[in-house]
Wavefront OBJ file of the C-alpha trace (Angstrom):
o trace
v 100.417 86.543 120.240
v 102.256 84.959 122.547
v 106.411 84.348 121.820
v 105.799 81.047 120.864
v 103.394 82.012 118.353
v 105.191 84.302 116.893
v 108.497 83.133 116.572
v 106.374 80.155 114.007
v 104.659 82.996 112.856
v 108.092 84.932 111.869
v 110.626 82.050 112.053
v 111.772 82.386 109.483
v 110.199 86.023 108.547
v 108.937 86.619 104.678
v 110.966 88.742 102.842
v 107.972 91.885 102.574
v 107.767 91.553 106.235
v 111.705 91.943 106.857
v 112.632 94.325 104.100
v 108.861 96.545 105.689
v 110.768 95.880 109.332
v 113.853 97.552 108.102
v 112.118 99.624 106.202
v 110.466 100.952 109.240
v 113.066 101.261 111.528
v 112.090 104.853 110.024
v 109.270 106.117 109.872
v 107.653 106.172 107.205
v 103.955 105.725 105.610
v 102.672 103.559 103.371
v 103.911 104.954 100.203
v 106.753 105.904 102.165
v 108.214 101.818 103.005
v 106.832 101.337 99.496
v 109.768 104.114 97.747
v 112.271 102.723 100.374
v 111.874 99.243 99.669
v 112.217 99.336 95.700
v 115.585 101.424 96.140
v 116.483 98.690 98.903
v 115.792 95.715 96.447
v 116.770 98.294 92.725
v 113.369 96.866 91.998
v 113.615 94.066 92.065
v 110.124 94.065 94.869
v 107.244 96.191 94.580
v 104.627 96.000 96.782
v 100.800 97.145 95.774
v 98.244 97.832 97.831
v 96.975 95.162 98.734
v 100.148 93.359 99.879
v 101.160 96.037 101.464
v 98.241 97.180 103.827
v 97.428 93.677 104.722
v 100.737 93.269 105.940
v 101.144 96.452 107.800
v 97.479 95.306 109.368
v 99.578 91.406 110.526
v 102.156 93.391 111.380
v 100.425 95.249 114.200
v 98.128 93.351 114.515
v 101.267 90.904 115.802
v 102.843 94.074 117.967
v 106.044 94.435 115.916
v 104.935 97.664 113.354
v 103.688 100.362 115.759
v 101.074 103.466 113.625
v 103.654 106.559 115.565
v 101.474 109.929 113.966
v 98.791 110.337 111.250
v 98.516 112.784 109.199
v 94.799 113.131 107.276
v 94.781 109.930 106.088
v 98.772 109.269 106.148
v 99.161 106.696 108.728
v 103.102 107.235 109.708
v 104.291 103.337 110.640
v 107.653 102.360 112.308
v 109.444 99.557 114.289
v 108.444 97.957 117.868
v 111.293 96.532 120.430
v 109.938 93.605 119.595
v 109.906 94.347 115.826
v 113.741 95.275 115.960
v 113.807 91.466 118.040
v 112.499 89.068 115.175
v 114.706 91.729 113.024
v 117.526 90.725 114.269
v 116.737 86.634 115.084
v 115.948 87.070 111.138
v 119.126 89.209 110.081
v 121.577 86.110 112.274
v 119.588 83.048 110.041
v 120.185 84.812 106.431
v 124.163 85.310 107.997
v 123.393 81.309 108.734
v 122.466 80.709 105.545
v 124.967 82.724 103.500
v 128.041 81.369 106.257
v 126.521 78.020 105.005
v 126.090 79.058 101.300
v 129.461 79.216 100.408
v 130.073 75.779 101.176
v 128.750 74.896 97.815
v 132.306 75.939 95.983
v 134.972 74.768 97.716
l 1 2 3 4 5 6 7 8 9 10 11 12 13 14 15 16 17 18 19 20 21 22 23 24 25 26 27 28 29 30 31 32 33 34 35 36 37 38 39 40 41 42 43 44 45 46 47 48 49 50 51 52 53 54 55 56 57 58 59 60 61 62 63 64 65 66 67 68 69 70 71 72 73 74 75 76 77 78 79 80 81 82 83 84 85 86 87 88 89 90 91 92 93 94 95 96 97 98 99 100 101 102 103 104 105 106
């Protein structure tokens, strides 16, 4: 997928993709990602297996994450440099939203 196509798909980024990429700044397997995201969001977000593994498959296909090792049936994932780039872009977008939202109470 071209950079332009990736920008169309991941800008803005879904909350699911954002939290998976955020979680994968450290190597994790699927269940570890689920636990980390639940902890990060105070249990507000809880992925079902279908959502998680469908998202992991798409993020891997798009080059935002990669499998770094396999332990038996477990695949261990980590964010790629491209994934970090898109995560930073999303962070900047969210910061802009937050900054502009401060105008609501003004």
